[in-house]
C-alpha positions in Angstrom: -1.8 -10.4 -40.1 0.5 -13.1 -41.2 3.4 -10.8 -40.3 2.7 -11.6 -36.6 3.3 -15.3 -37.0 7.0 -16.3 -37.1 8.2 -18.4 -40.0 9.3 -22.0 -39.7 12.6 -22.5 -38.0 15.6 -23.6 -40.1 15.8 -27.4 -39.7 19.5 -27.2 -39.7 19.6 -24.8 -36.7 20.8 -26.3 -33.5 20.6 -23.2 -31.3 17.7 -22.1 -29.0 14.6 -21.2 -30.9 12.1 -18.4 -29.9 9.3 -19.3 -27.6 6.6 -21.1 -29.6 4.0 -18.4 -29.7 6.5 -15.5 -30.4 4.8 -13.1 -32.8 1.2 -14.0 -31.7 -0.7 -10.9 -30.4 -3.3 -11.5 -27.6 -5.8 -8.9 -26.5 -6.8 -10.0 -23.0 -10.1 -8.4 -21.7 -10.6 -11.0 -19.0 -10.5 -10.6 -15.3 -10.0 -12.6 -12.0 -8.5 -16.1 -12.8 -9.7 -18.4 -15.6 -9.1 -15.9 -18.5 -6.0 -14.3 -17.0 -4.6 -17.8 -16.3 -4.9 -18.6 -20.0 -3.4 -15.2 -20.9 -0.4 -15.9 -18.7 0.2 -19.3 -20.2 0.0 -17.9 -23.7 2.4 -15.1 -22.7 4.8 -17.5 -21.1 4.9 -19.4 -24.4 5.9 -16.2 -26.2 2.7 -14.4 -27.1 2.5 -10.6 -26.7 -0.4 -10.4 -24.3 -1.9 -7.0 -23.7 -4.2 -6.8 -20.6 -7.0 -4.3 -21.1 -8.2 -2.9 -17.8 -10.6 -0.3 -16.5 -8.8 3.0 -15.8 -8.2 3.6 -12.1 -9.6 0.2 -11.0 -8.2 -2.6 -13.1 -8.7 -6.3 -12.7 -10.9 -7.1 -9.7 -8.0 -9.1 -8.1 -5.8 -6.0 -7.8 -7.9 -5.2 -4.7 -8.1 -8.8 -3.4 -5.8 -8.4 -0.5 -4.3 -8.9 2.0 -2.0 -10.6 1.5 0.0 -8.0 -0.4 3.4 -8.2 -2.1 6.2 -7.0 0.2 8.9 -4.6 -1.0 12.6 -5.0 -0.4 12.3 -3.5 3.1 9.5 -5.9 4.0 6.8 -3.3 3.9 3.4 -4.0 2.2 2.8 -2.7 -1.2 -0.7 -2.4 -2.7 0.0 -5.2 -5.2 -2.3 -8.1 -4.3 -0.7 -11.6 -4.2 -3.8 -12.9 -6.0 -3.3 -10.6 -9.0 0.4 -11.6 -9.2 -0.4 -15.3 -9.7 -2.0 -14.9 -13.1 -0.6 -11.9 -14.8 3.1 -12.4 -15.5 4.6 -11.5 -18.9 1.6 -9.2 -19.8 1.5 -5.5 -20.6 -1.3 -3.4 -18.9 -3.4 -1.0 -21.0 -6.2 1.0 -19.5 -9.2 1.8 -21.6 -12.7 2.8 -20.6 -14.8 0.5 -22.9 -18.0 2.1 -21.7 -17.3 5.2 -23.9 -17.4 5.4 -27.7 -13.7 6.4 -28.0 -12.7 3.5 -25.8 -14.7 1.0 -27.8 -13.2 2.4 -31.0 -9.7 1.8 -29.6 -10.5 -1.8 -28.7 -11.9 -2.4 -32.2 -8.6 -1.0 -33.7 -6.6 -3.2 -31.3 -8.7 -6.3 -32.3 -7.8 -5.6 -35.9 -4.1 -6.1 -35.0 -4.7 -9.1 -32.7 -4.6 -12.8 -33.4 -6.5 -13.8 -30.2 -9.0 -12.1 -27.9 -9.8 -13.4 -24.4 -12.9 -12.3 -22.5 -15.0 -13.5 -19.6 -17.9 -11.0 -19.6 -21.4 -12.3 -19.0 -23.1 -13.7 -22.1 -24.1 -10.7 -24.3 -22.2 -8.3 -22.1 -19.9 -7.0 -24.8 -22.6 -6.8 -27.5 -23.8 -3.4 -26.3 -20.3 -2.0 -26.9 -19.9 -3.6 -30.3 -17.1 -5.8 -28.9 -18.8 -9.2 -29.1 -17.5 -12.1 -31.1 -19.8 -11.5 -34.1 -18.8 -7.8 -34.4 -15.1 -8.2 -34.0 -14.8 -11.4 -36.1 -16.6 -9.6 -38.9 -14.0 -6.8 -38.7 -11.1 -9.3 -38.4 -12.0 -12.7 -39.9 -8.7 -14.2 -38.7 -9.4 -13.4 -35.1 -9.6 -16.3 -32.6 -12.2 -15.0 -30.0 -12.3 -17.0 -26.8 -15.3 -16.4 -24.5 -15.1 -17.9 -20.9 -18.3 -17.9 -18.9 -19.8 -19.9 -16.0 -22.3 -21.8 -18.1 -21.6 -21.2 -21.8 -23.2 -19.2 -24.5 -26.3 -21.5 -24.7 -28.6 -23.4 -22.4 -31.0 -22.4 -19.7 -28.2 -21.2 -17.3 -26.4 -19.1 -19.9 -27.4 -15.7 -18.4 -26.3 -16.8 -14.9 -23.0 -15.7 -13.3 -20.8 -18.7 -12.5 -18.1 -18.7 -9.9 -15.6 -21.4 -9.1 -17.1 -22.4 -5.7 -20.6 -22.6 -7.2 -19.4 -24.7 -10.1 -17.4 -27.1 -7.9 -20.8 -27.9 -6.2 -22.9 -28.0 -9.4 -20.4 -30.0 -11.4 -20.0 -32.9 -9.0 -16.5 -32.2 -7.5 -17.8 -31.5 -4.0 -19.9 -34.6 -4.0 -16.7 -36.7 -4.1 -14.6 -34.4 -1.9 -14.7 -34.5 1.9 -15.0 -37.0 4.7 -17.3 -40.0 4.3 -20.7 -39.9 5.8 -20.6 -41.1 9.4 -17.1 -39.8 10.0 -16.4 -36.7 12.2 -16.5 -33.6 10.1 -18.3 -35.4 7.2 -19.8 -33.3 4.5 -19.0 -31.9 1.0 -15.9 -29.9 0.7 -14.5 -27.6 -2.0 -10.9 -27.9 -3.2 -8.4 -25.6 -1.4 -7.7 -23.6 -4.6 -10.0 -22.3 -7.4 -9.4 -25.5 -9.3 -12.2 -25.0 -11.9 -10.9 -21.6 -12.9 -7.4 -23.0 -13.3 -8.6 -26.0 -15.3 -10.7 -23.7 -17.5 -7.6 -21.5 -18.1 -5.8 -24.6 -19.3 -8.6 -25.7 -21.6 -8.7 -22.2 -23.0 -5.0 -22.2 -23.7 -5.4 -25.6 -25.5 -8.4 -24.3 -27.5 -6.7 -21.1 -28.6 -3.7 -23.0 -29.8 -5.9 -25.5 -31.7 -7.8 -22.6 -33.3 -4.5 -20.9 -34.3 -3.3 -24.2 -35.9 -6.6 -24.6 -37.8 -6.3 -21.0 -39.0 -3.0 -21.9 -40.7 -5.1 -24.3 -42.9 -8.3 -22.3 -43.3 -7.1 -18.8 -43.0 -10.0 -17.9 -40.7 -10.4 -17.5 -37.0 -13.4 -18.7 -34.9 -15.3 -18.2 -31.7 -14.4 -20.4 -28.7 -17.3 -21.0 -26.2 -15.8 -22.3 -23.0 -17.8 -22.8 -19.8 -16.6 -23.5 -16.3 -19.4 -26.0 -15.7 -18.5 -27.9 -18.9 -14.9 -28.1 -17.8 -15.7 -29.3 -14.3 -18.0 -32.0 -15.6 -15.4 -33.1 -18.2 -12.6 -33.1 -15.5 -14.5 -35.6 -13.3 -12.6 -38.2 -15.3 -12.8 -41.7 -13.8 -15.5 -40.6 -11.4 -17.8 -39.6 -14.3 -16.9 -42.9 -16.1 -17.9 -44.9 -13.0 -21.3 -43.2 -13.1 -21.9 -43.4 -16.8 -20.4 -46.7 -17.7 -21.0 -48.7 -14.5 -24.0 -47.0 -12.9 -22.0 -46.4 -9.8 -22.6 -43.0 -8.2 -19.3 -42.0 -6.5 -19.4 -40.8 -2.9 -17.1 -38.9 -0.6 -14.3 -41.0 0.7 -12.0 -38.5 2.4 -8.4 -39.2 1.2 -9.2 -42.8 0.2 -9.3 -43.9 -3.5 -12.5 -45.6 -4.7 -10.6 -48.3 -6.7 -7.1 -48.6 -5.2 -6.2 -49.8 -1.6 -4.1 -48.6 0.2 -4.0 -45.2 -1.5 -4.6 -42.6 1.2 -3.1 -40.8 4.2 -1.9 -42.7 7.3 -0.8 -41.5 10.7 2.9 -41.7 11.7 4.7 -41.3 15.0 5.0 -37.5 14.4 2.3 -36.6 11.9 1.0 -38.1 8.7 2.1 -39.5 5.4 0.6 -40.6 2.1 0.8 -44.2 0.8 0.0 -44.4 -2.9 0.4 -48.2 -3.5 -0.6 -49.0 -7.1 0.0 -52.7 -7.5 0.4 -55.9 -5.6 4.2 -55.9 -5.7 4.4 -52.6 -4.0 1.9 -53.8 -1.3 4.0 -56.9 -0.6 7.2 -54.8 -0.2 5.3 -52.4 2.2 4.1 -55.4 4.3 7.6 -56.7 4.5 9.0 -53.4 5.7 6.1 -53.0 8.2 7.0 -56.4 9.7 3.8 -58.1 8.4 4.6 -60.1 5.3 1.6 -62.3 6.2 -0.7 -59.5 5.1 0.5 -59.8 1.5 -0.2 -63.6 1.6 -3.7 -63.2 3.1 -6.2 -64.0 0.4 -8.3 -61.0 1.6 -5.4 -58.6 0.8 -3.3 -60.3 -1.8 -4.7 -58.5 -4.8 -6.1 -55.0 -5.2 -9.7 -56.1 -5.9 -9.6 -58.1 -2.7 -8.1 -55.2 -0.8 -10.8 -52.9 -2.1 -13.4 -55.4 -1.0 -11.9 -55.7 2.5 -10.6 -52.2 3.0 -12.6 -51.8 6.3 -10.5 -54.6 7.8 -7.1 -53.7 6.2 -6.9 -50.0 6.8 -7.1 -50.2 10.6 -4.3 -52.8 10.6 -2.1 -50.6 8.4 -2.7 -47.6 10.7 -1.5 -49.6 13.7 1.7 -50.2 11.9 2.4 -46.8 10.4 2.3 -45.0 13.8 5.4 -47.0 14.9 7.8 -44.8 12.8 8.1 -41.1 12.0 7.2 -39.8 8.6 10.9 -39.3 7.7 11.7 -42.9 8.7 8.9 -44.3 6.6 9.8 -42.2 3.6 13.5 -43.3 3.7 12.5 -46.9 4.1 9.8 -46.9 1.5 11.7 -44.9 -1.1 14.5 -47.5 -0.9 12.0 -50.2 -1.6 10.3 -48.3 -4.5 7.0 -48.0 -2.6 5.3 -44.6 -3.5 4.9 -42.4 -0.4 5.4 -38.9 0.7 4.7 -36.2 3.3 1.7 -33.8 3.4 3.5 -30.5 3.0 2.4 -27.0 3.8 3.3 -24.6 1.0 6.3 -23.2 2.8 7.7 -26.7 3.0 6.8 -27.3 -0.7 9.1 -24.5 -1.8 11.9 -25.8 0.4 11.6 -29.3 -1.0 14.8 -30.3 -2.7 13.0 -31.6 -5.8 11.0 -28.4 -6.1 14.2 -26.4 -5.7 16.0 -28.5 -8.3 13.2 -27.9 -10.8 13.3 -24.2 -10.3 9.6 -23.8 -9.5 10.2 -20.7 -7.4 11.5 -17.8 -9.5 11.8 -14.1 -9.3 11.4 -11.2 -11.7 12.3 -7.5 -11.4 9.3 -5.5 -10.1 8.9 -1.7 -10.4 7.6 -1.3 -6.9 8.9 -4.2 -4.9 12.3 -4.6 -6.5 11.7 -8.3 -7.0 8.6 -10.4 -7.1 8.6 -14.2 -6.3 6.5 -16.3 -8.5 5.7 -19.9 -9.3 7.4 -20.9 -12.6 5.6 -22.3 -15.6 6.0 -26.1 -15.4 6.2 -26.5 -19.2 9.7 -27.6 -20.3 10.4 -27.5 -24.0 13.9 -28.6 -25.0 14.4 -26.2 -28.0 12.0 -23.3 -27.5 11.6 -22.7 -23.8 9.2 -20.6 -21.8 10.1 -17.0 -21.9 10.0 -14.8 -18.8 10.1 -11.2 -19.9 8.3 -9.1 -17.3 6.6 -9.1 -13.9 2.9 -8.7 -13.5 2.3 -5.1 -14.6 1.2 -2.1 -12.6 -2.2 -0.7 -13.6 -1.9 1.0 -17.0 1.9 0.7 -17.0 2.2 0.1 -20.7 -0.7 2.1 -22.1 1.2 4.6 -24.2 3.7 1.9 -25.3 1.1 -0.5 -26.6 -1.0 2.2 -28.3 2.2 3.5 -30.1 3.4 0.0 -31.0 0.1 -1.6 -32.1 -1.8 1.5 -33.4 1.0 4.0 -34.2 -0.7 6.5 -31.9 1.5 9.6 -31.2 2.2 10.8 -27.7 0.0 13.8 -28.2 -3.0 11.7 -29.1 -2.4 9.5 -26.1 -2.3 12.5 -23.8 -5.6 13.8 -25.3 -7.3 10.5 -24.7 -6.0 10.5 -21.1 -7.3 14.0 -20.4 -10.7 12.8 -21.8 -10.7 9.8 -19.4 -10.7 7.3 -22.3 -7.3 5.7 -21.2 
C-alpha cells in the first residue's frame, strides 16, 4: 500500500505542501470521544478517515443531546453538539459488523487501510475476526490502534473504563477540588472529559510513530493504549512529587503546590488569576498593589519562603486585589509584565480578541444546518497546514462513495447490500 503514502516534497518547492498525512487511509471503528478525537486529529492532518458506524444508530454521541446543532433559521436539528466536536473531516460508512457480509467488508477495507482505530472492549472484535491478530495477519503493514479503559493486559483488562471513573482511579480527582476544611471541600472531576481527550492525543502520537517506524521496517504493529495509563502518566509533576520526594499531593483548590501566588483572587467586580512565576514578577505586583514592603519581607521575598508562608501571604493579597476591578488589574499588570487574566465563560472565550485573532472559531458547510461552527485545530504548520475538508458527517452519508473508492464496489452491489441490511 505504498501508493497511499505521498512521496517526498521537492526541496526546491516554496509553495504550500499537502497536509502531512495526505494519502494515509484510516479506518475508524471507534465511538464516543477518545478514538474519534484521534481520528479527527489524523483527518485534520490530511488522512482520509472513514468512520464505520452501525446502520440506523451510529456513534453513541449522535444521540447525546440536547444541546443540538441549530439550522440557519435557529431551529434544532438532530445533530448532537457532542458528536460534532470530534468528527470533522471524516466520511461516514455504515456497516453491520455483526453479520458475516459486514465483517467481510471490514476485512476488505482493512486491506486498503494504513491505520485502524477501535475502542471495543478487550476481545470484543475477536468474535468477528476483526481483532488485531486477524487483521494484521491479513495486512502486515496495518497500524492497529486499540483504545480501552485499562489496556489489553492486567487484572482490570476486561472492565469497562469511562473518563469520570478513570479521573478518580488515576489520581486526578485526588488533587482537584477545594482543600479539606474549606466550604465545599471534596474531590472534583475536571469540567471536560480530559482523560478521553488526552488519550486521543496520545493515540495520534502513537499512530504517527508507528507509521514512521513502518517506513523503516515495512511492517505495522498493534498499539495498546489505556485511559488509566494515560491518566497516570499525565499526572506529571504531581506524580513526580509522590515518586521522587515521597510527598502525596493533596487538593488545594486553585492554588499551586510549589508556586505562590499562583491562584485565583477576588476583585472589585469578580475574580482574576495571578500566575506569578518568579520573584521579579512578585516584586512588580507588590509595587502596583501599593505594598512594596511585601517583596522586601523575608517571609515573602523568595518563592520557597512564599510557599512556606502562604497562609499569611494569601489573605494579605486578597485584601489588596478587591480594591480594583478585574479589567483594571489586568491593564495594570499586563503593562508590568505580571501574568494575570480573567476567568472566562466559554461565550467570553470565543469573543476574546486573542482567540478571534488566532481563528479558533471556524465554520464549515453542513448539509442540514447550512453552516456548523467548530473549534479549529490548534496545530499550525508553516508549509503543510491543517486541511479542513468537510463537516462532521451525517450517518452513512458517504457509504456508497467509500465502498466505490476503496473497494471498487459498483452501485448495484451497494444497493443489494443495503437491501440485505449489511450497510
